[in-house]
KERODO-304879 format. One record per residue (C-alpha): x, y, z. Coordinates in Angstrom, 1 decimal. Example, Ala and Ser with C-alpha at 12.3 -4.5 7.8 and 13.67 -1.06 7.14 Angstrom:
xx:yy:zz
12.3:-4.5:7.8
13.7:-1.1:7.1
//
This chain:
xx:yy:zz
4.6:3.5:6.9
5.3:6.7:4.6
7.6:6.7:2.3
8.6:9.8:-0.4
10.6:9.3:-3.4
11.9:11.7:-5.9
10.2:10.6:-9.8
10.4:11.3:-12.8
6.9:10.4:-13.9
7.7:9.7:-17.6
10.0:7.2:-16.7
9.0:3.3:-15.2
7.9:2.9:-11.8
10.2:-0.5:-11.7
11.0:0.8:-7.8
7.0:1.0:-6.9
5.0:-1.9:-6.5
2.0:-2.3:-3.8
0.8:1.1:-3.2
-1.8:1.9:-1.1
-2.3:5.3:-2.2
-0.9:7.4:-4.5
-1.0:11.6:-4.5
-0.9:13.6:-8.0
-2.7:16.5:-7.1
-2.6:19.2:-10.0
0.5:17.3:-12.3
-0.7:15.8:-15.3
-2.8:19.2:-16.2
0.4:19.8:-17.9
0.3:16.5:-19.9
-0.7:15.5:-23.4
-3.7:13.2:-23.0
-1.8:10.4:-24.5
1.0:11.1:-21.3
-1.5:11.0:-19.3
-3.0:7.6:-20.3
0.0:6.0:-20.0
1.2:7.9:-16.3
-2.7:6.3:-14.6
-1.7:3.0:-16.9
1.9:2.9:-14.6
-0.1:4.4:-11.5
-2.4:1.5:-11.6
-0.5:-1.3:-12.3
1.5:-0.1:-9.0
-1.6:0.1:-6.9
-2.4:-2.6:-4.4
-6.2:-4.2:-5.3
-8.1:-1.5:-3.7
-5.5:1.6:-4.2
-6.6:5.1:-4.1
-6.0:8.0:-6.3
-6.1:11.2:-5.6
-6.1:14.2:-8.2
-5.9:17.7:-8.4
-9.4:19.2:-8.6
-9.3:20.3:-12.0
-8.2:16.8:-12.9
-9.9:13.8:-14.4
-9.9:10.7:-15.3
-12.7:10.9:-18.2
-11.4:9.3:-21.4
-8.1:8.8:-20.2
-8.8:5.6:-17.9
-11.7:3.3:-17.3
-9.2:1.5:-14.5
-10.4:3.4:-11.7
-14.0:4.2:-10.0
-14.9:7.8:-9.4
-15.4:7.9:-5.5
-17.0:10.2:-3.2
-16.9:10.8:0.6
-17.4:13.7:2.5
-17.5:16.3:-0.5
-14.2:15.1:-1.7
-13.4:13.2:-5.0
-11.1:10.2:-5.5
-10.1:7.2:-7.3
-10.1:4.2:-6.0
-8.6:1.1:-8.6
-11.1:-0.6:-10.7
-8.7:-2.9:-12.5
-5.9:-4.7:-11.7
-3.0:-6.4:-13.9
-4.1:-5.0:-17.2
-0.6:-4.2:-18.1
//
């Protein structure tokens, strides 16, 4: 099942929980580094234990969040939640 919702990424994610995958492509490049850290922590908090985060090709979590691990499959790069309940 897929749900699409309009969301302000700078507001709390109170309506979300147990999300399997988040596509956040070509968005965080417009955020300050501090705001990126907050955003990716909020995403990590709503993902399932092995949830996935898909970013755009110009985006990276290096130096921003250690809660995800970089994964590669068939030439694609994505992030998998490495740590749950960090706050």
